[in-house]
Each structure stands twice: as structure tokens, then as C-alpha cells.
Legacy VTK file of the C-alpha trace (Angstrom):
# vtk DataFile Version 3.0
C-alpha trace
ASCII
DATASET POLYDATA
POINTS 225 float
-78.430 -21.317 -44.615
-75.465 -22.258 -42.449
-75.308 -20.363 -39.180
-72.111 -18.300 -39.078
-72.172 -17.045 -35.522
-69.300 -16.068 -33.256
-68.590 -19.090 -30.953
-69.081 -17.174 -27.695
-72.410 -15.774 -28.842
-73.370 -19.210 -30.156
-72.834 -20.580 -26.656
-74.740 -17.710 -24.982
-77.642 -18.085 -27.409
-77.529 -21.906 -27.605
-81.044 -22.358 -26.258
-82.480 -19.709 -28.577
-80.940 -21.021 -31.783
-82.285 -24.513 -31.034
-85.861 -23.250 -31.122
-87.932 -24.228 -34.194
-88.587 -20.622 -35.227
-84.859 -19.963 -35.633
-84.340 -22.863 -38.043
-87.356 -21.614 -39.998
-85.910 -18.107 -39.982
-82.626 -19.266 -41.509
-84.511 -21.242 -44.174
-86.634 -18.211 -45.094
-83.577 -15.962 -45.224
-81.909 -18.485 -47.523
-84.929 -18.399 -49.849
-84.926 -14.614 -49.872
-81.262 -14.530 -50.895
-81.895 -17.119 -53.605
-84.858 -15.260 -55.107
-83.988 -11.592 -54.534
-81.008 -9.319 -54.145
-80.651 -8.883 -50.381
-78.257 -7.117 -48.039
-75.890 -7.381 -46.351
-73.952 -10.130 -48.129
-74.555 -13.449 -46.399
-71.137 -13.520 -44.783
-71.891 -10.226 -43.008
-75.369 -11.039 -41.664
-74.017 -11.745 -38.165
-71.162 -9.205 -38.264
-72.428 -7.383 -35.170
-71.559 -10.483 -33.122
-68.232 -11.077 -34.881
-67.058 -7.540 -34.166
-68.255 -7.361 -30.557
-68.176 -10.377 -28.250
-70.727 -10.873 -25.481
-68.079 -10.524 -22.774
-66.731 -7.304 -24.313
-70.127 -5.617 -24.798
-70.310 -2.353 -22.837
-72.700 -0.341 -25.023
-75.636 -1.428 -27.193
-77.091 0.682 -30.011
-80.292 -0.667 -31.551
-81.154 0.087 -35.177
-84.067 -1.078 -37.309
-82.785 -2.903 -40.389
-79.786 -2.750 -42.745
-79.269 -0.143 -45.431
-80.951 -1.376 -48.608
-78.694 0.094 -51.304
-75.994 -1.779 -53.194
-72.708 -2.030 -51.312
-73.888 -0.115 -48.246
-74.748 -2.542 -45.424
-72.000 -4.293 -43.485
-74.060 -5.933 -40.725
-73.574 -3.173 -38.138
-76.429 -0.763 -37.450
-75.988 2.790 -38.800
-72.677 1.682 -40.355
-71.738 1.485 -44.038
-68.815 -0.015 -45.912
-65.686 1.981 -46.621
-66.028 4.242 -49.640
-69.824 4.558 -49.324
-71.286 8.037 -48.980
-72.153 8.698 -45.332
-75.959 8.377 -44.947
-78.013 11.263 -43.490
-78.734 9.586 -40.134
-75.064 8.823 -39.613
-74.146 12.387 -40.559
-76.435 13.578 -37.777
-74.841 11.081 -35.380
-71.426 12.513 -36.248
-72.708 16.072 -35.874
-74.023 15.343 -32.363
-70.762 13.574 -31.561
-68.729 16.658 -32.469
-70.994 18.998 -30.493
-71.170 16.684 -27.484
-67.411 16.071 -27.228
-66.530 19.632 -28.324
-64.188 18.230 -30.934
-62.996 19.013 -34.412
-63.798 15.904 -36.403
-64.166 15.579 -40.150
-65.321 12.007 -40.826
-64.183 10.379 -44.031
-65.695 6.978 -43.287
-69.108 5.678 -42.276
-67.694 2.340 -41.134
-68.311 1.987 -37.381
-66.338 -1.211 -36.921
-63.877 0.562 -34.612
-66.773 1.266 -32.217
-67.751 -2.404 -32.315
-64.174 -3.474 -31.594
-64.252 -1.329 -28.449
-67.378 -3.022 -27.094
-70.271 -1.267 -28.838
-72.785 -3.843 -30.072
-74.345 -2.306 -33.180
-77.495 -4.389 -33.310
-80.161 -4.082 -35.963
-83.584 -5.464 -34.985
-83.703 -7.165 -38.382
-80.483 -8.497 -39.889
-81.463 -8.591 -43.568
-83.389 -6.601 -46.173
-84.278 -6.735 -49.883
-82.578 -4.289 -52.207
-84.316 -0.893 -52.308
-87.111 -2.075 -49.981
-86.601 -0.840 -46.409
-88.083 -3.022 -43.679
-88.970 -5.657 -46.284
-87.970 -8.526 -43.992
-90.104 -7.419 -41.068
-92.284 -10.506 -41.678
-89.306 -12.735 -40.834
-88.717 -13.580 -37.186
-85.568 -11.558 -36.701
-87.436 -9.492 -34.110
-87.993 -12.519 -31.910
-84.301 -13.371 -32.100
-83.063 -9.859 -31.329
-85.527 -9.566 -28.429
-83.832 -12.650 -26.993
-80.382 -11.121 -27.524
-81.393 -7.931 -25.702
-82.925 -9.988 -22.880
-79.721 -12.035 -22.511
-77.640 -8.879 -22.279
-80.018 -7.390 -19.715
-80.216 -10.552 -17.607
-76.643 -11.822 -17.701
-74.558 -8.656 -17.782
-74.322 -5.560 -15.591
-73.523 -1.892 -16.205
-74.225 -1.913 -19.943
-75.292 1.341 -21.601
-78.264 0.935 -23.946
-78.742 3.773 -26.442
-82.331 3.740 -27.696
-82.760 6.231 -30.521
-86.336 6.640 -31.723
-89.605 4.940 -30.805
-88.723 1.679 -32.553
-85.562 1.146 -30.496
-87.360 2.241 -27.335
-90.026 -0.428 -27.842
-87.298 -3.040 -28.359
-85.702 -2.013 -25.076
-88.805 -2.013 -22.920
-87.740 -5.067 -20.865
-84.197 -3.938 -20.086
-83.467 -3.989 -16.342
-82.881 -0.311 -15.594
-81.679 -1.062 -12.083
-78.614 -2.849 -13.510
-77.998 -0.846 -16.667
-78.033 2.727 -17.975
-80.724 3.324 -20.601
-80.538 6.571 -22.582
-83.398 7.502 -24.911
-84.001 10.251 -27.442
-85.386 10.773 -30.941
-83.969 9.042 -33.996
-81.021 10.688 -35.783
-82.880 10.662 -39.124
-83.281 14.129 -40.689
-87.041 14.145 -40.050
-86.655 13.523 -36.323
-83.488 15.576 -35.912
-85.018 18.611 -37.612
-87.916 18.441 -35.156
-85.507 18.903 -32.285
-85.620 15.310 -31.049
-81.992 14.337 -31.660
-79.439 17.107 -31.279
-78.254 17.942 -27.799
-78.836 14.471 -26.315
-75.169 14.212 -25.230
-75.407 10.439 -25.221
-71.734 9.957 -26.095
-70.352 11.897 -23.141
-73.020 10.478 -20.805
-72.059 6.951 -21.879
-68.384 7.548 -21.174
-69.084 9.228 -17.840
-71.101 6.182 -16.768
-68.455 3.700 -17.931
-65.648 5.604 -16.213
-67.659 5.870 -12.990
-67.803 2.049 -12.990
-64.082 1.677 -13.640
-64.601 0.705 -17.271
-62.671 1.953 -20.297
-64.606 4.694 -22.107
-65.329 4.475 -25.829
-63.075 6.486 -28.135
-65.958 7.621 -30.338
-63.682 9.673 -32.597
-61.552 6.673 -33.493
-62.935 5.863 -36.929
LINES 1 226
225 0 1 2 3 4 5 6 7 8 9 10 11 12 13 14 15 16 17 18 19 20 21 22 23 24 25 26 27 28 29 30 31 32 33 34 35 36 37 38 39 40 41 42 43 44 45 46 47 48 49 50 51 52 53 54 55 56 57 58 59 60 61 62 63 64 65 66 67 68 69 70 71 72 73 74 75 76 77 78 79 80 81 82 83 84 85 86 87 88 89 90 91 92 93 94 95 96 97 98 99 100 101 102 103 104 105 106 107 108 109 110 111 112 113 114 115 116 117 118 119 120 121 122 123 124 125 126 127 128 129 130 131 132 133 134 135 136 137 138 139 140 141 142 143 144 145 146 147 148 149 150 151 152 153 154 155 156 157 158 159 160 161 162 163 164 165 166 167 168 169 170 171 172 173 174 175 176 177 178 179 180 181 182 183 184 185 186 187 188 189 190 191 192 193 194 195 196 197 198 199 200 201 202 203 204 205 206 207 208 209 210 211 212 213 214 215 216 217 218 219 220 221 222 223 224
């Protein structure tokens, strides 16, 4: 599979993508797409990097793997294509957003590309998945690659907000330098976690903007969808 990676990210990750495991990863992904129906479409696998450059990254949200239903995944974590029914986890994200920002907001779209364009890197730990089989590509080495991405962000940038929702994201973020960056953690926005009181009331959206503004950075317009 040909690597379609944003040029700036390709430069930042040059050492990583030269490693043998990464070439093997692309070959295995290619085989998966040849033999099974997989998501997102190949041209969207690296969309998180296309929509949010390294230099523009101010906030990082870490998801697990893409949505596995037809037409849903667009390469950004928690995000779906226009016209797709808003998934339950994203509905809970929107609900917390409204409560946190004390706003009236009736979302019609689950596409979070506008967040990405403002500097929110919507990074799934795994970039691909088989149709109707969540976490089916966990045996591929996407995790090694995304660990390297998170490490690069931690090491080479300052004053980034990392939003780690749920135990999976928190494990991925264990090596983030918390002296240089703001790390906010809470339960996952999935209905199971949210209904157990682990999601609602986290106020991560307002806390993120307060941190960015205190550093002289432009806050995220979370309601711009």
C-alpha cells in the first residue's frame, strides 16, 4: 500500500516510517483490504494527519479504532461521515459539550473535521478495521506507530492538551510529559461508562479552552460543526 501521509507529518515521522515494522504494517493492511471489506476507505486511513498538521496541533483526543459499519468511518476518531446517524458515544460527547459550555446546540452532523481543522488531532490507536468486527486489526502494529506519534507530540511540542477518555486511551498516554502538557482523564463516553457516572461532568471542553487561552493560544470553537 502506498503511504499517503501529510508531508509535514511524513517529515516528523521520517525515522519511524523507515522502520521494518512499518513497511510490514502497510503490506498487511493492503492484504486486509484485498481480502475483506475494511474501513475507512484507503484514501481516508491517514485523514487525522491531513486534517491537522503537526505544527497546528493544540489538542489530542485518542480513540481506539474506526467505526466498523458501512459508510461511517472517515479516519478521525469519534467522527462519522456526513449523513450518518450520530453514534451513541458521540451523542454523549455532544451532551457533555452542551452542559459544559452552557449552550443550546442541536447537532445535525457527526463529522468532527471542523475540530481537526482548528488543531484537534483526532487520533485512533488503530487506523483500520474489518467490517462489523470492532478491534479486528489489533494484531496489526498500528499501536506501535501511534505510540510513536504520541511520543513525538510529547517530546517535540509544548502546551498541548491531551484528552484521555477511558482506560484504553489512558494507557496510550502513560508516557506523556505532564510537566510540559495538560493531560485530562475521565471515563469513556460510551453509554456503558457514561451511565456509570464516569463521563458526564468532566468539563474537559471548557478546561481545554481555559488552558489554551492562559497560554495565549486560540481556543477551540467546539460548537462549530
